[in-house]
Every structure is written in structure tokens, then in C-alpha cells.
C-alpha positions as CSV (number, residue, x, y, z in Angstrom):
1,M,-27.2,-14.5,-26.5
2,S,-23.9,-15.4,-24.9
3,T,-22.4,-13.7,-22.0
4,T,-18.7,-13.5,-21.0
5,N,-17.2,-13.1,-17.6
6,I,-14.9,-10.2,-17.2
7,I,-11.7,-10.9,-15.4
8,N,-9.7,-8.0,-13.9
9,L,-6.5,-8.4,-15.9
10,P,-4.4,-5.5,-17.2
11,S,-5.7,-4.2,-20.4
12,R,-3.6,-4.6,-23.5
13,T,-2.9,-2.1,-26.2
14,T,-3.0,-3.0,-29.9
15,S,0.8,-3.4,-29.8
16,G,0.5,-6.1,-27.2
17,R,2.0,-4.0,-24.4
18,P,0.1,-3.6,-21.2
19,G,-2.1,-0.5,-21.1
20,K,-3.6,1.2,-18.0
21,P,-4.2,-1.6,-15.4
22,S,-7.7,-2.1,-14.1
23,Q,-6.3,-2.1,-10.5
24,T,-3.0,-1.0,-8.9
25,A,-1.2,-3.5,-6.7
26,F,2.1,-3.9,-4.7
27,N,4.7,-6.1,-6.5
28,R,6.3,-9.0,-4.6
29,Q,9.4,-7.0,-3.4
30,E,7.2,-4.1,-2.2
31,L,4.9,-6.5,-0.3
32,A,7.9,-8.3,1.2
33,Q,9.2,-5.0,2.6
34,I,5.8,-4.1,4.0
35,L,5.2,-7.5,5.6
36,S,8.7,-7.4,7.1
37,I,7.8,-4.1,9.0
38,Y,4.3,-5.5,9.8
39,G,5.8,-8.7,11.3
40,R,8.2,-6.8,13.4
41,M,5.4,-4.6,14.8
42,V,3.1,-7.6,15.4
43,S,5.8,-9.4,17.3
44,A,6.3,-6.2,19.4
45,G,2.6,-6.2,20.2
46,H,1.8,-2.9,18.5
47,W,-0.2,-4.0,15.5
48,K,-2.7,-6.9,15.3
49,D,-4.4,-6.9,11.9
50,Y,-4.1,-5.6,8.3
51,A,-6.1,-5.1,5.2
52,M,-5.2,-4.5,1.5
53,D,-7.2,-2.6,-1.0
54,F,-6.4,-2.6,-4.7
55,L,-8.1,0.3,-6.5
56,P,-7.7,1.5,-10.1
57,D,-5.5,4.5,-9.0
58,R,-3.8,3.3,-5.9
59,A,-3.0,0.3,-3.6
60,I,-3.4,0.6,0.1
61,F,-2.0,-1.5,2.9
62,S,-3.8,-0.6,6.2
63,V,-2.6,-1.7,9.6
64,Y,-4.8,-1.9,12.7
65,R,-4.4,-2.4,16.5
66,K,-7.8,-4.2,16.5
67,A,-9.9,-5.2,13.5
68,S,-12.9,-3.2,14.8
69,E,-10.9,0.1,14.9
70,H,-9.9,2.6,12.3
71,A,-6.6,2.1,10.6
72,L,-3.5,3.2,12.6
73,Y,-1.5,3.7,9.4
74,Q,-1.9,3.3,5.7
75,I,0.9,2.5,3.3
76,I,-0.2,3.8,-0.1
77,K,1.1,3.3,-3.6
78,T,-0.1,5.9,-6.1
79,P,1.6,5.4,-9.5
80,A,0.3,8.7,-10.9
81,L,2.6,10.5,-8.4
82,R,5.7,8.6,-9.6
83,Q,7.2,11.5,-11.5
84,K,6.1,14.1,-8.9
85,Q,6.6,13.8,-5.2
86,G,6.9,10.0,-5.2
87,Q,4.4,7.1,-5.5
88,F,4.8,5.8,-1.9
89,S,3.4,7.4,1.2
90,V,2.7,6.5,4.9
91,V,-0.5,8.2,6.2
92,A,-1.6,8.5,9.8
93,P,-5.2,8.7,11.0
94,G,-6.8,11.9,9.9
95,G,-5.0,12.0,6.6
96,L,-1.6,13.3,7.9
97,I,1.1,12.2,5.5
98,L,4.1,11.2,7.6
99,K,6.5,10.4,4.8
100,R,6.3,10.4,1.0
101,G,8.9,9.3,-1.5
102,H,10.0,7.5,-4.6
103,E,11.6,4.5,-2.8
104,L,9.4,2.3,-0.5
105,K,12.3,1.3,1.7
106,A,13.1,4.9,2.5
107,V,9.4,5.7,3.2
108,L,9.0,2.7,5.5
109,K,11.9,4.0,7.7
110,V,9.3,6.2,9.4
111,F,8.4,3.1,11.4
112,D,12.0,2.7,12.7
113,K,11.6,5.6,15.0
114,K,10.6,4.7,18.6
115,K,7.8,7.2,18.8
116,F,5.7,5.2,16.3
117,E,6.2,2.0,18.2
118,L,4.6,3.5,21.3
119,R,1.2,4.2,19.7
């Protein structure tokens, strides 16, 4: 009896086109935009750590003041909401959605405001 290892690659349809992916992730441009904001906040001393989670239905970039605490903010990509209110959102502790939209750059502008840098 032979066994095969399953690798988490996007599934393919019979036409050879990608089907529903086994996990959702940020692309390079999205990740560059997020890391740019993250770097600015780290250099200002507001954020110290981050984590990324890639789930089947969403990708989450969480930022922390300390690694042992709860996430200060989560930047979430949910492709299922692409045609509705937008696939990108910034969520505060407790689940409050600070900003949601179709363009990541516009959603990340929520961190340009001074009140978020003081937390």
C-alpha cells in the first residue's frame, strides 16, 4: 500500500485553471503595503511583533505590542466579500471593524491618523 503526501497547492479544475484554493494568502504587492505600515509603526515604537494566518476563507495579518498579548489590530483579506463590501478590512480588538474596502491601500490609511499611533 503506497501513501502520498498532500501538499497545500491550489486545486486545479479539469480545464487546468486554478479552482478554489486550499488557503487564502496575501500577494506580494499586498504584503509589501502591509509591511511598509508595519515597519513605520515599529520604528515609531508602537508595534513590536506580528503573525500571519492563512486559512481557507481568509488571510490574517495580526500586529502586537508584545508577543504575549492579544492582537492590537488585524488586517484581514476575505476574497468571498470581494463583490460585496470589499475583501480587505482592519479590525480592532473586540472585533470592531475600523475600515473595510476593495483596495488595500485605502483601507490601510486608517493607520495614518494620529489617534491610532498613540495606542
